C-alpha positions as a printed Julia matrix, in Angstrom:
735×3 Matrix{Float64}:
   0.0     0.0     0.0
   1.38    3.41   -0.93
   2.33    6.03    1.64
  -0.58    7.91    3.21
  -0.7    11.66    2.46
  -3.29   14.4     2.66
  -4.19   13.64   -0.95
  -5.1    10.12    0.19
  -7.27   11.56    2.96
  -8.9    14.03    0.59
  -9.93   11.25   -1.77
 -11.55    9.53    1.21
 -13.6    12.64    2.02
 -11.48   14.04    4.86
 -10.32   17.65    5.1
  -6.96   18.93    6.29
  -8.2    19.69    9.8
  -9.56   16.17   10.15
  -6.41   14.6     8.74
  -4.32   16.52   11.26
  -6.65   15.5    14.11
  -6.36   11.82   13.14
  -2.57   12.03   13.31
  -2.86   13.7    16.71
  -5.17   10.98   18.0
  -2.97    8.19   16.65
   0.3     9.83   17.67
   1.61    8.87   14.24
   0.68    8.74   10.59
  -2.19    6.26   10.13
  -1.87    3.52    7.56
  -4.38    3.28    4.71
  -6.69    0.85    6.51
  -6.79    3.04    9.62
  -7.39    6.15    7.54
 -10.25    4.38    5.75
 -11.79    3.52    9.13
 -11.68    7.16   10.22
 -13.01    8.36    6.87
 -16.21    6.34    7.07
 -16.78    6.86   10.79
 -16.2    10.6    10.46
 -18.37   10.89    7.37
 -21.52   12.93    7.81
 -23.59    9.78    7.39
 -22.05    8.14   10.48
 -20.83   10.99   12.68
 -23.51   13.71   12.22
 -20.61   16.12   12.63
 -22.51   19.06   11.11
 -25.88   18.34   12.69
 -25.4    16.95   16.18
 -25.32   20.37   17.85
 -28.84   21.08   16.63
 -30.18   17.56   17.05
 -29.4    17.82   20.75
 -31.92   20.66   21.03
 -34.82   18.35   20.15
 -37.01   17.09   23.05
 -35.83   13.69   24.22
 -38.0    13.07   27.26
 -41.56   11.86   27.42
 -43.95    9.92   29.62
 -43.81    6.82   27.4
 -40.14    6.76   26.44
 -38.13    3.66   27.33
 -34.97    4.75   25.49
 -33.68    8.22   24.74
 -32.64    9.35   21.26
 -29.43    7.64   20.19
 -29.4     5.25   23.12
 -30.52    2.25   21.05
 -30.75    1.24   17.41
 -34.3     2.63   17.29
 -36.79    4.55   19.39
 -38.65    2.63   22.09
 -41.93    3.67   23.71
 -44.17    1.98   26.26
 -47.6     1.25   24.79
 -49.06   -0.44   27.87
 -49.94   -4.02   28.79
 -46.27   -4.92   29.11
 -45.5    -4.08   25.48
 -43.21   -1.58   23.81
 -43.06   -0.23   20.27
 -39.7     0.07   18.53
 -39.67    2.32   15.48
 -37.3     4.27   13.27
 -37.02    5.92    9.86
 -33.9     6.2     7.69
 -32.91    7.33    4.22
 -31.38    5.49    1.28
 -31.33    8.42   -1.11
 -28.0     8.34   -2.91
 -28.04    4.58   -3.61
 -31.59    4.89   -4.96
 -30.52    7.69   -7.29
 -28.04    5.51   -9.15
 -29.52    2.02   -8.69
 -33.19    2.52   -7.77
 -34.18   -1.1    -7.25
 -31.38   -2.22   -4.94
 -31.07    1.2    -3.33
 -34.69    1.11   -2.19
 -34.74   -2.6    -1.39
 -31.71   -2.44    0.88
 -33.14    0.65    2.58
 -36.15   -1.43    3.58
 -33.96   -4.31    4.74
 -31.69   -2.07    6.77
 -34.45   -0.34    8.69
 -36.13   -3.63    9.59
 -32.8    -4.92   10.96
 -32.55   -1.92   13.26
 -35.86   -3.03   14.75
 -35.28   -6.74   15.18
 -31.73   -6.36   16.53
 -33.47   -4.78   19.51
 -35.52   -7.94   19.96
 -38.67   -6.45   18.44
 -40.65   -8.18   15.7
 -41.41   -5.79   12.8
 -45.15   -5.57   12.18
 -45.43   -2.65    9.76
 -43.47   -0.69    7.19
 -44.01    2.82    5.83
 -42.17    4.93    3.28
 -41.85    8.55    2.23
 -40.78    9.09   -1.38
 -39.8    12.14   -3.41
 -39.25   12.01   -7.16
 -38.54   14.51   -9.93
 -40.75   15.69  -12.78
 -43.14   12.83  -13.49
 -42.97   13.51  -17.22
 -39.22   12.87  -17.27
 -38.12    9.45  -18.54
 -35.37    9.41  -15.92
 -37.91   10.01  -13.17
 -40.13    7.25  -14.5
 -37.17    4.86  -14.44
 -36.34    5.8   -10.85
 -39.96    5.54   -9.69
 -40.45    2.12  -11.22
 -37.2     0.83   -9.74
 -37.76    2.27   -6.27
 -41.35    1.06   -5.97
 -40.48   -2.42   -7.24
 -37.48   -2.59   -4.89
 -39.59   -1.66   -1.87
 -42.37   -4.03   -2.9
 -40.2    -7.02   -3.74
 -38.12   -6.79   -0.56
 -40.98   -6.02    1.8
 -43.35   -8.58    0.3
 -40.72  -11.32    0.4
 -39.63  -10.42    3.92
 -43.22  -10.69    5.08
 -43.96   -7.36    6.76
 -46.94   -5.31    5.48
 -46.37   -1.88    4.01
 -49.28   -0.01    5.56
 -48.77    3.66    4.71
 -46.62    6.22    2.97
 -46.48    9.3     0.81
 -45.1    10.21   -2.6
 -44.52   13.61   -4.18
 -43.17   14.77   -7.52
 -41.19   17.97   -7.99
 -38.39   19.06  -10.32
 -36.09   19.76   -7.35
 -35.74   15.98   -6.96
 -34.88   15.34  -10.64
 -31.32   14.2    -9.92
 -31.62   13.27   -6.26
 -34.77   11.34   -5.27
 -35.53   10.77   -1.6
 -36.29    7.26   -0.36
 -37.11    7.17    3.36
 -38.12    3.85    4.93
 -39.73    3.34    8.33
 -40.21    0.17   10.36
 -42.42   -0.41   13.4
 -42.07   -3.4    15.71
 -43.39   -4.83   18.96
 -41.42   -6.27   21.9
 -42.18   -7.14   25.51
 -40.91   -4.54   27.95
 -37.66   -5.73   29.51
 -36.87   -8.18   26.72
 -35.0    -5.81   24.42
 -31.41   -6.23   23.31
 -28.89   -3.38   23.28
 -26.17   -2.59   20.74
 -23.41   -2.91   23.32
 -20.23   -4.88   23.94
 -19.5    -5.94   27.52
 -17.67   -8.68   29.38
 -13.93   -9.02   28.88
 -13.2   -12.22   26.98
 -16.72  -12.58   25.6
 -16.68  -13.87   22.0
 -17.66  -11.59   19.13
 -19.62  -13.23   16.3
 -20.54  -12.19   12.8
 -23.8   -13.82   11.72
 -25.88  -13.85    8.56
 -24.66  -13.36    5.02
 -21.08  -13.61    3.83
 -19.14  -10.37    3.29
 -18.57   -9.14   -0.26
 -17.29   -6.03   -1.99
 -20.68   -4.35   -2.34
 -21.23   -1.11   -0.48
 -17.58   -0.27    0.21
 -17.34    3.41    1.17
 -21.13    3.65    0.98
 -21.19    5.97    4.01
 -18.68    8.27    2.34
 -20.67    8.13   -0.91
 -23.79    9.19    1.02
 -21.87   12.21    2.34
 -21.19   13.89   -0.98
 -23.11   15.72   -3.69
 -24.37   13.74   -6.64
 -22.68   14.65   -9.9
 -22.89   13.6   -13.52
 -20.45   10.77  -12.77
 -22.63    9.35   -9.97
 -23.08    6.08  -11.9
 -19.38    5.43  -11.35
 -20.24    4.99   -7.67
 -22.44    1.99   -8.48
 -20.19   -0.39   -6.47
 -21.22    1.63   -3.41
 -24.77    0.27   -3.69
 -25.5    -2.82   -1.63
 -27.41   -5.88   -2.84
 -30.18   -7.28   -0.66
 -31.68  -10.73   -0.12
 -35.06  -10.57    1.67
 -35.27  -14.34    2.11
 -31.92  -14.35    3.9
 -33.16  -11.47    6.05
 -36.29  -13.41    7.0
 -34.07  -16.24    8.28
 -31.9   -13.7    10.09
 -34.96  -12.16   11.74
 -36.16  -15.46   13.16
 -32.67  -16.56   14.19
 -31.9   -13.22   15.88
 -35.12  -13.19   17.91
 -34.55  -16.81   18.92
 -30.95  -16.09   19.89
 -31.96  -13.08   21.99
 -34.57  -15.22   23.74
 -31.84  -17.6    24.99
 -30.46  -14.87   27.24
 -26.95  -15.6    26.0
 -26.7   -12.48   23.83
 -24.9    -9.57   25.51
 -25.36   -7.16   22.59
 -26.3    -7.12   18.92
 -26.01   -4.56   16.15
 -26.9    -4.5    12.49
 -24.04   -3.94   10.06
 -25.37   -1.0     8.11
 -23.28    1.97    7.01
 -19.54    1.24    7.32
 -20.18   -2.44    8.1
 -17.86   -4.16   10.58
 -16.1    -0.86   11.26
 -19.23    0.84   12.55
 -20.64   -2.05   14.57
 -17.36   -2.86   16.33
 -16.59    0.76   17.18
 -20.08    1.77   18.32
 -20.67   -1.35   20.43
 -17.22   -1.05   22.01
 -17.57    2.66   22.77
 -20.99    2.15   24.33
 -19.64   -0.53   26.65
 -16.36    1.23   27.39
 -14.41   -1.73   26.05
 -12.29   -2.74   23.07
 -12.2    -5.66   20.65
  -9.65   -7.77   18.88
 -10.99   -8.92   15.51
  -9.41  -11.47   13.16
 -10.51  -10.54    9.64
  -9.4   -13.94    8.31
 -12.33  -15.49   10.2
 -14.96  -13.31    8.49
 -16.9   -15.41    5.94
 -16.38  -13.73    2.55
 -17.93  -14.09   -0.88
 -14.73  -13.21   -2.75
 -11.21  -14.45   -2.3
  -8.3   -12.23   -1.37
 -10.35   -9.32   -0.04
  -8.12   -6.62    1.42
  -8.51   -5.63    5.1
 -10.14   -2.28    4.33
 -12.59   -4.0     1.96
 -13.69   -6.45    4.66
 -13.96   -3.68    7.25
 -15.91   -1.22    5.1
 -18.12   -3.61    3.16
 -21.82   -2.87    3.54
 -23.01   -6.29    2.43
 -26.53   -6.76    3.68
 -28.17   -9.13    6.17
 -25.26   -9.24    8.65
 -25.1    -8.72   12.42
 -22.35   -8.35   14.99
 -23.22  -10.27   18.15
 -21.44  -10.36   21.51
 -22.2   -13.57   23.39
 -21.72  -14.56   27.01
 -18.56  -16.7    27.22
 -19.37  -20.33   27.83
 -22.72  -20.17   26.02
 -21.36  -20.27   22.49
 -22.98  -23.64   21.75
 -26.48  -22.27   22.41
 -26.07  -19.42   19.94
 -24.33  -21.52   17.32
 -27.15  -24.07   17.49
 -29.72  -21.37   16.78
 -27.96  -20.04   13.69
 -27.16  -23.56   12.46
 -30.88  -24.36   12.72
 -31.62  -21.42   10.4
 -28.73  -22.35    8.09
 -26.89  -19.05    8.59
 -23.21  -18.2     8.92
 -22.21  -17.88   12.56
 -18.5   -17.33   13.06
 -16.45  -16.14   16.02
 -14.23  -13.37   14.67
 -12.83  -11.96   17.87
 -13.33  -11.13   21.53
 -14.05   -8.25   23.86
 -10.98   -6.66   25.47
 -10.33   -4.06   28.16
  -8.17   -1.84   25.93
 -10.79    0.57   24.61
  -9.18    0.03   21.22
 -10.05   -1.91   18.11
  -7.3    -4.25   16.98
  -7.89   -5.7    13.53
  -5.73   -8.67   12.52
  -5.17  -10.05    9.01
  -2.91  -12.95    8.07
  -1.37  -12.85   11.52
  -0.48   -9.16   11.37
  -2.01   -6.15   13.12
  -3.37   -4.11   10.21
  -5.25   -1.46   12.22
  -5.12   -0.22   15.8
  -7.63    2.54   16.5
  -9.37    3.91   19.62
 -13.1     3.12   19.59
 -14.08    6.29   21.47
 -12.45    8.6    18.95
 -14.38    7.14   16.03
 -17.96    7.67   17.09
 -20.7    10.22   17.47
 -20.54   11.59   21.01
 -16.9    10.53   21.33
 -13.91   11.97   19.54
 -15.55   12.45   16.16
 -15.44   16.1    15.05
 -18.38   18.4    15.77
 -18.82   21.54   13.69
 -20.81   24.72   14.16
 -21.62   25.75   10.61
 -22.51   29.27    9.53
 -25.97   29.87    8.11
 -27.69   32.71    6.31
 -31.21   33.36    5.08
 -31.78   32.06    1.52
 -31.85   34.61   -1.28
 -35.19   33.34   -2.59
 -36.88   34.63    0.59
 -36.8    38.05   -1.08
 -39.06   36.74   -3.84
 -41.38   35.13   -1.29
 -41.68   38.48    0.47
 -43.03   40.01   -2.76
 -45.98   37.61   -2.89
 -49.43   39.18   -2.81
 -52.62   37.17   -3.19
 -54.23   40.11   -4.96
 -51.83   39.61   -7.85
 -53.17   36.1    -8.43
 -56.13   36.12  -10.85
 -59.28   34.31   -9.82
 -60.12   31.49  -12.24
 -63.14   31.61  -14.51
 -64.14   28.06  -13.61
 -63.76   26.69  -10.09
 -65.07   23.39  -11.41
 -62.15   23.3   -13.83
 -59.7    23.93  -10.99
 -61.3    21.14   -8.98
 -60.87   18.63  -11.78
 -57.28   19.77  -12.38
 -56.42   19.23   -8.72
 -57.88   15.75   -8.76
 -55.55   14.88  -11.63
 -52.32   16.31  -10.13
 -49.88   13.47   -9.19
 -49.17   15.05   -5.79
 -52.85   14.87   -4.88
 -54.18   11.93   -6.88
 -54.29    8.37   -5.61
 -50.98    6.57   -5.15
 -52.73    3.3    -5.95
 -50.23    2.44   -8.69
 -47.57    2.47   -5.97
 -49.3     0.82   -3.02
 -50.86   -1.96   -5.05
 -47.32   -3.25   -5.57
 -46.95   -3.59   -1.8
 -48.41   -6.41    0.28
 -50.44   -4.72    3.0
 -52.25   -7.88    4.08
 -49.38  -10.17    5.1
 -49.7   -10.85    8.86
 -53.39  -10.24    8.25
 -54.14  -10.54   11.96
 -52.09   -7.44   12.68
 -52.89   -4.95    9.93
 -56.24   -3.2     9.69
 -56.44   -2.04    6.09
 -60.11   -2.25    5.14
 -61.13    1.0     6.83
 -59.76    4.26    5.45
 -58.41    6.67    8.05
 -55.98    9.57    8.02
 -53.33    7.27    9.51
 -52.67    3.55    9.11
 -53.93    1.37   11.94
 -52.03   -1.77   12.93
 -53.71   -4.1    15.36
 -51.59   -5.95   17.91
 -52.18   -9.67   17.79
 -54.47  -11.03   20.42
 -55.42   -7.61   21.77
 -57.91   -4.82   21.17
 -55.02   -2.36   21.34
 -53.68   -0.91   18.08
 -50.98    1.41   16.82
 -51.65    4.29   14.46
 -48.69    5.26   12.29
 -48.01    7.94    9.71
 -45.26    9.72    7.75
 -45.73   13.36    6.81
 -43.9    16.32    5.32
 -44.92   19.0     2.86
 -41.57   20.17    1.52
 -43.14   23.19   -0.22
 -44.0    24.56    3.23
 -40.46   23.89    4.5
 -39.01   25.63    1.45
 -41.2    28.66    2.1
 -40.41   28.9     5.82
 -38.34   26.07    7.34
 -39.28   26.81   10.94
 -43.04   27.15   10.43
 -43.04   24.44    7.77
 -41.48   21.95   10.19
 -44.06   22.85   12.83
 -46.74   22.08   10.24
 -45.12   18.72    9.41
 -45.22   17.64   13.06
 -48.73   19.03   13.45
 -50.07   17.23   10.4
 -48.63   13.94   11.6
 -50.28   14.43   15.0
 -53.52   15.56   13.33
 -53.61   12.42   11.21
 -53.24   10.25   14.31
 -55.82   12.22   16.26
 -58.34   12.06   13.39
 -57.86    8.28   13.45
 -58.67    8.07   17.16
 -55.13    7.6    18.48
 -53.09    9.47   21.05
 -49.76   10.68   19.56
 -46.83    9.17   21.43
 -43.45    9.91   19.86
 -41.6    10.92   16.71
 -38.79    9.64   14.53
 -37.45   11.81   11.73
 -35.52   11.66    8.49
 -33.96   15.05    7.79
 -33.23   15.39    4.07
 -31.3    18.52    3.07
 -28.63   19.74    0.68
 -24.97   20.45    1.35
 -24.45   21.63    4.98
 -21.38   23.64    3.94
 -23.67   25.97    1.96
 -24.89   28.59    4.5
 -28.31   29.01    2.89
 -28.89   25.27    2.99
 -27.74   25.03    6.58
 -30.17   27.82    7.46
 -32.99   25.57    6.23
 -31.72   22.75    8.41
 -31.28   24.81   11.58
 -34.68   26.47   11.33
 -36.44   23.2    10.48
 -34.95   21.47   13.53
 -35.93   24.45   15.67
 -39.51   24.35   14.41
 -39.72   20.61   14.84
 -38.61   20.87   18.44
 -41.18   23.57   19.2
 -44.05   21.51   17.8
 -42.93   18.25   19.42
 -42.88   19.95   22.81
 -46.37   21.3    22.21
 -47.79   17.86   21.41
 -45.74   15.94   23.97
 -44.15   13.81   21.26
 -40.42   13.48   21.98
 -37.99   12.68   19.18
 -36.65    9.15   19.64
 -34.04    9.31   16.88
 -33.89    8.96   13.13
 -31.52    9.97   10.4
 -29.86   13.05    8.91
 -29.3    12.9     5.17
 -27.26   15.83    3.84
 -25.8    16.35    0.35
 -29.11   15.77   -1.39
 -28.21   17.98   -4.29
 -26.44   17.88   -7.6
 -23.49   19.96   -8.7
 -25.47   21.66  -11.45
 -29.07   21.79  -10.18
 -28.54   22.67   -6.53
 -30.32   21.24   -3.47
 -33.63   19.43   -3.25
 -36.45   21.1    -1.37
 -35.66   20.69    2.34
 -37.63   17.63    3.45
 -37.63   16.78    7.17
 -39.93   13.75    7.1
 -41.83   13.08   10.32
 -42.67    9.51   11.31
 -45.11    9.42   14.22
 -46.58    6.61   16.29
 -49.75    6.81   18.34
 -51.6     4.39   20.59
 -55.24    3.39   20.2
 -56.49    1.73   23.39
 -59.4     0.07   21.58
 -59.24   -0.56   17.85
 -63.05   -0.57   17.75
 -62.83    3.18   18.41
 -60.98    3.78   15.14
 -62.33    6.86   13.38
 -62.55    6.74    9.59
 -62.72    9.46    6.95
 -65.57    8.11    4.8
 -68.97    9.78    4.64
 -71.41    7.26    6.15
 -75.06    8.06    5.61
 -77.24   10.27    3.46
 -78.35   13.25    5.48
 -75.38   13.31    7.83
 -74.31   16.89    8.54
 -70.92   18.07    7.27
 -69.01   20.49    9.5
 -65.67   22.2     9.24
 -63.8    22.29   12.55
 -61.29   25.12   12.49
 -61.24   28.43   10.66
 -60.79   29.01    6.93
 -58.55   31.87    5.84
 -58.06   33.83    2.64
 -54.88   31.94    1.89
 -53.6    30.08   -1.18
 -49.86   30.41   -0.55
 -47.73   27.28   -1.07
 -50.85   25.36   -2.05
 -50.95   22.78   -4.81
 -53.48   25.11   -6.46
 -51.06   28.05   -6.52
 -48.02   25.94   -7.42
 -49.51   23.99  -10.28
 -52.57   25.82  -11.55
 -51.04   29.31  -11.37
 -47.4    28.15  -11.66
 -46.32   30.42   -8.78
 -43.35   28.72   -7.14
 -42.4    31.2    -4.4
 -44.93   32.14   -1.72
 -45.19   32.01    2.09
 -46.38   29.05    4.12
 -50.14   28.67    4.51
 -51.81   30.22    7.54
 -50.74   28.38   10.69
 -50.85   28.95   14.44
 -49.48   26.24   16.72
 -51.77   27.04   19.66
 -54.81   26.96   17.38
 -53.66   23.63   15.95
 -53.34   22.15   19.41
 -56.84   23.3    20.37
 -58.36   21.85   17.2
 -56.74   18.5    17.9
 -57.98   18.55   21.48
 -61.5    19.17   20.16
 -61.28   16.24   17.75
 -60.09   13.95   20.54
 -63.09   14.96   22.64
 -65.56   14.47   19.8
 -64.26   10.97   19.09
 -64.16   10.0    22.77
 -67.8    11.1    23.21
 -68.95    9.37   19.99
 -70.25   12.64   18.57
 -68.9    12.33   15.01
 -69.27    9.72   12.28
 -66.14   10.64   10.27
 -63.08   12.86   10.43
 -60.65   13.9     7.72
 -58.02   16.61    7.96
 -57.71   19.35    5.34
 -54.29   19.21    3.68
 -53.05   19.23    0.07
 -55.74   20.5    -2.27
 -57.65   22.22    0.51
 -61.26   21.81    1.59
 -62.51   20.58   -1.78
 -60.1    17.65   -1.92
 -60.91   16.7     1.7
 -64.64   16.63    0.87
 -64.04   14.68   -2.34
 -61.86   12.07   -0.62
 -64.43   11.5     2.13
 -67.25   11.23   -0.41
 -65.2     8.87   -2.56
 -64.33    6.63    0.4
 -68.0     6.34    1.37
 -69.36    6.13   -2.19
 -71.52    9.15   -1.4
 -71.92   12.74   -2.59
 -72.15   16.07   -0.83
 -73.97   19.36   -1.08
 -72.43   22.33    0.72
 -72.8    26.1     0.97
 -69.49   27.92    1.33
 -70.81   31.16    2.82
 -67.35   32.49    2.06
 -66.63   36.11    2.99
 -63.54   36.12    0.79
 -62.47   34.79   -2.6
 -63.92   31.35   -3.16
 -60.81   29.8    -4.72
 -59.0    30.38   -1.41
 -61.92   28.92    0.52
 -62.05   25.74   -1.57
 -58.44   25.15   -2.56
 -56.31   27.04   -0.05
 -54.33   25.02    2.46
 -54.74   27.04    5.66
 -53.89   24.63    8.47
 -55.7    23.35   11.57
 -58.93   22.31    9.88
 -60.83   19.02    9.94
 -63.96   17.97    8.06
 -66.3    15.92   10.27
 -69.77   14.47    9.8
 -72.47   14.27   12.43
 -75.69   12.28   12.57
 -78.69   14.68   12.53
 -79.92   13.42   15.88
 -76.57   14.35   17.46
 -76.52   17.89   16.09
 -77.39   19.58   19.39
 -74.93   17.54   21.46
 -72.19   18.1    18.9
 -72.68   21.86   18.72
 -72.84   22.05   22.51
 -69.53   20.21   22.8
 -68.03   22.64   20.29
 -69.43   25.77   21.91
 -67.0    28.64   21.59
 -64.86   26.81   19.04
 -64.35   27.7    15.38
 -67.04   25.7    13.58
 -69.05   25.94   10.37
 -71.94   23.83    9.15
 -71.14   23.21    5.49
 -74.0    21.03    4.3
 -75.03   17.39    4.07
 -73.94   14.03    2.76
 -75.98   12.97   -0.27
 -76.66    9.62   -1.91
 -76.59   10.9    -5.49
 -72.79   10.67   -5.92
 -72.72   14.33   -6.95
 -70.5    17.13   -5.67
 -72.59   20.27   -5.3
 -71.15   23.56   -4.04
 -73.32   26.66   -3.66
 -75.84   24.99   -5.96
 -73.28   24.42   -8.73
 -72.44   20.98  -10.09
 -68.79   20.06   -9.48
 -69.14   16.67  -11.14
 -69.69   13.04  -10.29
 -67.7    11.48   -7.47
 -67.52    8.24   -9.44
 -66.19    9.88  -12.6
 -63.7    11.93  -10.6
 -62.6     8.8    -8.76
 -61.78    7.12  -12.06
 -59.45   10.01  -12.88
 -58.01   10.21   -9.35
 -57.25    6.48   -9.21
 -55.53    6.24  -12.58
 -53.3     9.32  -12.77
 -50.07    7.53  -11.86
 -50.96    4.59  -14.06
 -51.36    6.96  -17.01
 -47.94    8.48  -16.38
 -45.99    5.39  -15.35
 -47.74    2.54  -17.17
């Protein structure tokens, strides 16, 4: 191996300051293998060196929390009856940009492993997807690959995909976003930690053999995408869902023996990451013999073995003397199970190869919270804010035909049904756990053998974040909570996937800082602490700039009795339709303004956090007292789309009177927040209005049986005909 210089370090993604610090830590010049270890562990993807300062400001304490953010592989909350929910969301953006199928598939596999290494059985999957212009052939290729990758892996692995979101915008043309979330269940007190303890305890690698796929994947994920991104194809891992299914069952069985001291998935940076993080957490070291690692290729170099991100692998520390128990479990499932080293008291990682010490590095200095660098980046307000400040609703012409606008909105990909996507996912596997036949604002997952259920959702409107990162992030958290509340669940906790551009660009970092600040404010308001997640920077291309800032919120809520689930469908002819919350003369950042009027820069919609909280409290009360028959929040597309979706779900129609005191396009299509459409049985009208006394409330009209949409006496079309358009938009584009 040639002599290590700064040029070597630079090629590995390290700067001069970091190269100097590594030499200081080592007390000498590192060799290439050691430098490679530092490069992946100090990459943004692993170390969060540019984000950790701000992540620490997020609320980490809550009544139901069993593990604080960063303490375990995933968040863990108490859901009662001796059970806990483990959940987490992560990104696989860069791999999906250059190899959509495997990039997305391995993202799904990786997030499930984070759940079952804790001893939890995954019961549900969700995803949040962002793609470029839907008319672009490149976008169509990426969409098809990503959706098929998610579907094939998830369906084969046997966990239902119960919810998600997908948006299309030109800002994602080069860099799509693929965020995957997993939710699992475990008995309280029976979790497994990602920790190494017990001097002399054996260290195992279990699961698949190690190959050359994914080498320097963490470094690759910490750089902008350029025109030569395809040259990074070797950085994309290859997944095997059937192998992962075996690994799931074997891991849970091994944990149940009580012989497992600690277990961690080998995700980003592979053996390097798992050995360093588990050692640092336990205050120990490890000696690892790389010759004992099962490999798929002959003559792999030490750095290749250490940095490989081959999928379906775990690092397991076992109680000495109980090796036979663990080996029997993995032999039963026909999986590799090899002792590759042992726990030491040195606090260092010693990697051996062919009888020689090829790397000697301190575990503490490699990891987040240890010696890894932490930066305080400068940030400045984006230039485009000046254009936003010039926005004036009075400069936007009112359309001649509101009916025409309504039909256009129904056909926009960002609003229309994502059926073409979700029909490729198996939502019915584990049919006893997933409740999919009743449409609600959030997915509902029943816990086997119990009346208790979980409500889960992923939410983020990146147009709002672009317009005002702080307020937009508050809206993202609020919408997630609103979706759970409208389903009849109590919001519990949050995981997040923070997708932004290059943190070294001050205007991009401004978006990040303000979004994290807004997220923290909203999470405190709703009592939903942040349990962890993922930061994904460098989502931008060298020529097109950053994607819209997209801090995706994954939220979990608890439903004490699944029979209390609230649905969004209109139920009976004659039911009264009310709007809870106050409409505003606001069309800013709406799908209507963005696509119909082609106005790209405008403020966030009207939003007030205290008002949002009060609306949600009202909805909780109405559901608890059985005063409403349906509930559906107003979001993309405004009031009209909310009414249409509820009518469509119930195979009904509606007749409403707007009684608008301002321009009707804003009333129907504006996206002012903190509003929910509910229906009430006529005989409960008095009780309902009494319960809502003093609250913002408007009687809109009634549910009809004629399948027609009537507004202020005007015909807005047939629900059935509109449904045919709504359901087939993506099919028409993607085939």
